[in-house]
C-alpha positions as CSV (number, residue, x, y, z in Angstrom):
1,M,-10.8,17.2,-20.2
2,N,-13.9,15.9,-18.7
3,Y,-13.3,15.2,-14.8
4,F,-15.4,11.7,-15.9
5,F,-12.2,10.4,-17.1
6,Y,-9.9,11.3,-14.5
7,I,-12.2,9.1,-12.0
8,L,-12.1,6.6,-14.5
9,F,-8.9,6.1,-15.0
10,G,-7.9,7.1,-11.8
11,V,-9.8,4.8,-10.4
12,L,-9.6,1.4,-13.0
13,P,-6.1,0.1,-12.3
14,S,-7.2,-0.2,-8.6
15,F,-10.3,-1.8,-9.5
16,I,-8.7,-4.4,-11.6
17,W,-5.8,-5.1,-9.1
18,L,-8.8,-5.7,-6.4
19,L,-10.5,-8.2,-8.6
20,Y,-7.1,-10.1,-9.2
21,F,-6.5,-10.1,-5.0
22,L,-10.3,-10.8,-4.6
23,R,-9.9,-14.1,-6.4
24,K,-7.2,-15.6,-3.9
25,D,-9.4,-15.5,-1.0
26,V,-11.3,-19.2,-0.4
27,H,-13.7,-17.7,1.7
28,P,-15.2,-14.5,-0.1
29,E,-15.7,-11.4,2.0
30,S,-18.3,-9.4,1.9
31,N,-19.2,-6.5,-0.8
32,R,-20.1,-4.7,2.0
33,M,-16.5,-4.8,3.8
34,V,-14.6,-4.5,0.8
35,L,-16.5,-0.9,-0.2
36,K,-16.4,0.3,3.0
37,I,-12.1,-0.6,3.6
38,F,-11.7,0.5,0.1
39,L,-13.4,4.4,0.6
40,Y,-11.2,4.4,4.1
41,G,-7.9,3.7,2.6
42,M,-9.2,6.5,0.1
43,L,-10.4,8.9,2.9
44,V,-6.8,8.1,4.6
45,T,-5.0,9.6,1.2
46,L,-5.9,13.1,2.0
47,P,-4.3,13.3,5.9
48,A,-1.2,11.7,4.1
49,I,-1.3,14.4,1.5
50,L,-1.1,17.1,4.6
51,I,1.2,15.2,6.8
52,E,3.7,14.6,3.9
53,K,3.7,18.2,2.4
54,G,4.0,18.9,6.4
55,A,7.2,16.8,6.4
56,G,9.1,17.8,3.4
57,D,8.7,21.7,4.5
58,F,10.2,20.6,7.9
59,I,13.1,18.6,6.7
60,S,13.8,21.2,3.6
61,S,14.0,24.0,6.3
62,W,16.1,21.4,8.6
63,L,18.9,20.1,6.1
64,K,17.9,21.8,2.8
65,E,18.6,20.0,0.1
66,S,21.1,17.5,1.7
67,F,21.0,14.0,0.4
68,F,20.2,13.0,3.9
69,G,17.4,15.2,3.8
70,K,16.1,13.9,0.9
71,I,16.3,10.1,1.7
72,L,14.5,10.4,5.2
73,Y,11.8,12.8,3.4
74,F,11.4,9.5,1.0
75,F,11.6,6.8,3.0
76,I,9.9,8.6,6.4
77,G,7.9,11.7,5.2
78,V,6.3,9.1,2.4
79,A,6.7,5.4,2.3
80,F,6.5,5.1,6.6
81,I,3.7,7.4,6.3
82,E,1.9,5.9,3.6
83,E,1.8,2.6,4.9
84,F,1.4,3.5,8.5
85,L,-2.1,5.0,7.8
86,K,-3.1,2.2,5.4
87,Y,-2.5,0.0,8.5
88,L,-4.6,2.3,10.9
89,V,-7.3,1.5,8.3
90,V,-7.5,-2.2,8.6
91,R,-6.6,-1.8,12.7
92,E,-9.5,-0.1,13.4
93,Q,-11.4,-1.1,11.0
94,V,-10.9,-4.8,10.3
95,L,-9.7,-6.2,13.0
96,A,-12.3,-6.5,15.7
97,D,-15.2,-7.3,13.0
98,P,-17.1,-10.2,13.0
99,E,-15.5,-10.8,8.9
100,F,-12.3,-11.1,9.9
101,D,-12.2,-14.4,10.7
102,E,-8.8,-16.2,8.3
103,P,-5.5,-15.4,8.5
104,T,-5.7,-14.5,4.8
105,D,-8.3,-11.4,5.7
106,V,-5.1,-9.4,7.3
107,I,-3.3,-9.2,4.3
108,L,-6.2,-9.2,1.6
109,Y,-8.0,-6.1,3.9
110,L,-5.0,-4.4,4.1
111,I,-4.2,-4.7,-0.4
112,I,-7.5,-3.6,0.0
113,A,-7.0,-0.1,1.9
114,A,-3.9,0.1,-0.2
115,L,-6.0,-0.1,-3.5
116,G,-8.4,2.6,-2.1
117,F,-5.5,4.9,-1.3
118,A,-3.8,4.6,-4.5
119,A,-6.9,5.4,-6.6
120,L,-7.3,8.8,-5.0
121,E,-3.8,9.4,-5.2
122,N,-3.8,8.3,-8.5
123,I,-6.9,10.6,-9.5
124,L,-5.3,13.4,-8.2
125,Y,-1.8,12.9,-9.8
126,L,-3.4,12.4,-13.2
127,L,-5.4,16.2,-12.6
128,Q,-2.0,17.9,-13.9
129,F,-2.5,16.1,-17.4
130,K,-4.9,17.4,-19.8
131,I,-4.6,15.2,-22.9
132,L,-6.4,11.9,-23.1
133,G,-3.5,10.0,-24.2
134,E,-1.4,11.2,-21.8
135,V,-3.8,10.3,-18.8
136,I,-3.9,6.3,-20.5
137,F,-0.7,6.4,-20.6
138,I,0.4,7.4,-17.5
139,T,-2.6,5.5,-16.2
140,S,-0.9,2.5,-17.5
141,F,2.7,2.9,-15.9
142,R,1.1,3.5,-13.0
143,F,-1.5,0.0,-13.2
144,L,2.3,-1.7,-13.4
145,G,3.7,1.0,-11.1
146,A,3.0,3.0,-8.0
147,I,-0.8,1.4,-7.8
148,F,0.8,-2.5,-7.9
149,L,3.5,-1.2,-5.2
150,H,0.8,-0.1,-2.8
151,A,-1.0,-3.1,-3.0
152,L,2.1,-5.2,-2.8
153,C,3.8,-3.3,0.5
154,S,0.6,-3.7,2.2
155,G,-0.1,-7.0,1.6
156,T,3.7,-7.5,2.9
157,L,3.2,-5.9,6.1
158,G,-0.3,-8.0,6.1
159,Y,1.5,-11.3,5.9
160,F,3.9,-10.0,9.4
161,L,0.8,-9.2,11.2
162,A,-1.3,-12.1,10.8
163,L,1.9,-13.8,12.0
164,S,1.8,-11.7,14.8
165,F,-1.6,-13.2,16.2
166,Y,0.2,-16.9,16.3
167,T,3.6,-15.7,18.2
168,P,1.9,-12.5,20.9
169,E,5.5,-13.0,22.3
170,K,7.2,-11.8,18.6
171,K,4.2,-9.3,18.1
172,L,6.2,-6.5,18.7
173,R,9.3,-7.2,16.6
174,L,7.0,-8.5,13.7
175,L,5.8,-5.3,13.2
176,V,9.1,-3.5,13.3
177,F,10.5,-6.0,10.7
178,G,7.2,-5.1,8.6
179,F,7.2,-1.7,8.9
180,S,10.7,-1.4,8.3
181,L,10.9,-3.7,5.3
182,T,7.6,-2.4,3.5
183,T,9.0,1.3,4.3
184,L,12.7,0.7,2.6
185,L,11.4,-1.4,-0.2
186,H,8.6,1.9,-0.7
187,G,11.2,4.2,-0.2
188,V,13.9,2.6,-3.0
189,F,11.2,2.4,-5.4
190,N,9.9,5.9,-5.0
191,Y,13.3,7.1,-5.0
192,S,14.7,4.8,-7.8
193,I,11.7,5.8,-10.1
194,I,13.0,10.2,-9.5
195,K,16.3,9.3,-10.8
196,I,15.3,7.2,-13.3
197,E,15.5,10.4,-15.5
198,D,19.0,11.0,-14.5
199,N,20.3,7.7,-14.5
200,W,18.4,4.7,-16.9
201,A,20.2,1.9,-14.8
202,F,17.8,2.8,-11.6
203,V,14.8,1.1,-14.1
204,F,15.9,-2.0,-12.9
205,L,15.6,-0.8,-8.6
206,P,11.6,-0.7,-9.2
207,I,11.1,-4.0,-11.3
208,I,13.4,-6.2,-8.9
209,I,11.2,-4.7,-6.2
210,L,8.0,-5.6,-7.3
211,I,8.8,-9.1,-8.6
212,G,10.2,-9.6,-5.3
213,L,7.2,-8.4,-3.3
214,S,5.4,-10.4,-5.9
215,I,7.1,-13.4,-5.1
216,F,6.7,-12.9,-1.5
217,V,2.9,-12.1,-1.0
218,T,2.2,-15.1,-3.0
219,F,4.3,-17.0,-0.8
220,G,2.5,-15.6,1.9
221,F,-0.7,-15.8,1.1
222,K,-0.2,-20.2,0.1
223,R,1.2,-20.0,3.8
224,L,-0.9,-18.0,5.9
225,K,-4.2,-20.6,4.4
226,K,-2.2,-23.5,6.0
227,I,-2.7,-21.7,9.6
228,K,-5.8,-22.2,11.6
229,S,-8.3,-19.7,11.6
230,V,-8.1,-16.6,13.5
231,C,-11.3,-16.8,14.9
232,K,-10.2,-19.6,17.1
233,I,-7.3,-17.2,19.2
234,E,-8.2,-14.2,20.3
235,Y,-7.1,-11.4,19.4
236,M,-6.1,-8.1,21.0
237,P,-6.0,-4.7,19.2
238,R,-4.1,-2.8,21.3
């Protein structure tokens, strides 16, 4: 199959979700910044893959195929690594930028980075399928699953990061809680997807996680819109 279709179906789900979330922004971000963060999100997919492989090899050699080893890999070796790298994109490329001027920007840019990450991840995943029908089916499945999860987890972390600007004394606590929550839900989602093959009862976990995160991110957008502009406070990036 032509590589054009892999790229098309790999990026299309992220692009659709991107349009959806951009509509939630009262003061639209510049196309330059949106494209920049999306591409940076794609870029960090590569180190994520390398780190995850290294983590998998290390955990496997240390704990073999034990249950604890699998859990450690899913939650720390994959979920945390991905959430942290998406966060790094926003911390390094957005938080000190003049275009960062309102609380909801934190959620929005983390979602944009996540969708860039998911786009390249999706392209690489689709390469293993050679039939167009399979590619379309998997794309549809991941559109409502893994890609949506990336956006929602990063959006959830963005909410706690935004709150940390207004309560500096709780900044570390909010970030730790945000990372812990998103890592936990991301890890449970990934693990349950794998376990569905053995037990269809696991299908309810991803659905519950996606619905719960959707409600939370919607709530986060609404609450942050009521908070004063970020430009009125001094951001301390480190």
